C-alpha positions as CSV (number, residue, x, y, z in Angstrom):
1,M,-13.7,2.9,-11.2
2,A,-14.3,1.4,-7.8
3,H,-17.9,0.7,-8.7
4,L,-16.7,-2.0,-11.0
5,A,-14.9,-3.9,-8.2
6,V,-17.4,-6.7,-7.8
7,A,-16.2,-10.2,-6.9
8,G,-16.3,-12.4,-10.0
9,A,-16.1,-9.5,-12.5
10,E,-13.9,-10.0,-15.5
11,F,-11.9,-7.3,-17.2
12,A,-10.6,-7.5,-20.8
13,V,-7.3,-5.6,-21.0
14,R,-5.2,-4.5,-23.9
15,V,-1.6,-3.9,-22.8
16,T,1.1,-1.6,-24.2
17,P,4.4,-2.6,-22.6
18,R,7.4,-0.3,-22.6
19,A,5.2,2.8,-22.9
20,R,6.7,6.2,-22.3
21,R,4.1,7.0,-19.7
22,P,2.0,4.6,-17.7
23,G,-1.8,5.0,-17.7
24,V,-5.2,3.3,-17.6
25,V,-8.1,4.2,-19.9
26,V,-11.4,2.4,-20.2
27,E,-13.2,2.6,-23.6
28,A,-16.4,0.7,-24.3
29,G,-15.6,-1.9,-21.6
30,L,-12.1,-2.5,-22.9
31,W,-9.3,-1.5,-20.6
32,R,-6.2,0.0,-22.2
33,V,-3.2,-0.2,-19.9
34,A,0.2,1.3,-20.7
35,V,3.1,0.2,-18.5
36,T,6.8,1.1,-18.6
37,A,7.9,-2.5,-17.7
38,P,9.3,-4.7,-20.5
39,P,7.4,-7.9,-21.4
40,E,10.1,-10.1,-19.9
41,D,9.9,-12.6,-17.0
42,G,6.3,-11.5,-16.2
43,R,7.3,-8.0,-15.3
44,A,4.7,-6.4,-17.6
45,N,2.0,-8.7,-16.3
46,A,2.8,-7.8,-12.7
47,A,2.7,-4.1,-13.6
48,V,-0.6,-4.4,-15.4
49,A,-2.2,-6.3,-12.5
50,E,-0.9,-3.5,-10.1
51,A,-2.3,-0.7,-12.4
52,V,-5.7,-2.4,-12.8
53,A,-5.9,-3.1,-9.0
54,H,-5.0,0.5,-8.2
55,A,-7.7,1.8,-10.6
56,L,-10.3,-0.5,-9.0
57,G,-9.1,0.3,-5.5
58,V,-8.5,-3.3,-4.5
59,A,-5.4,-5.3,-3.5
60,K,-3.5,-6.7,-6.5
61,G,-3.6,-10.1,-4.9
62,R,-7.3,-10.2,-5.6
63,L,-6.8,-10.1,-9.4
64,V,-6.2,-13.3,-11.2
65,L,-4.9,-13.5,-14.8
66,V,-7.3,-15.9,-16.5
67,R,-6.0,-15.7,-20.1
68,G,-3.3,-14.0,-22.0
69,T,0.0,-14.6,-20.2
70,T,2.1,-14.0,-23.3
71,S,-0.4,-11.9,-25.3
72,R,-1.2,-8.2,-25.4
73,D,-4.9,-9.0,-24.9
74,K,-5.5,-10.3,-21.3
75,L,-8.4,-11.3,-19.2
76,F,-8.4,-10.6,-15.4
77,R,-10.9,-11.8,-12.9
78,L,-11.5,-10.2,-9.5
79,E,-11.6,-12.7,-6.7
């Protein structure tokens, strides 16, 4: 998915925290990310950012959470 790593690109993400197995799937422009981290103290958000960054082949510091800090639906922007 490295071809999607363009500065300024935004990614709509649907998160499943406390999943049995972590994984990233892209369906019709929507990213579905499953993480094993619980949604406490920002641990799931950090795990999601790491998973999306890994899938894009960029550093996780380049991803900015624009919207959805406490929601399952999030919007990330690549800086």
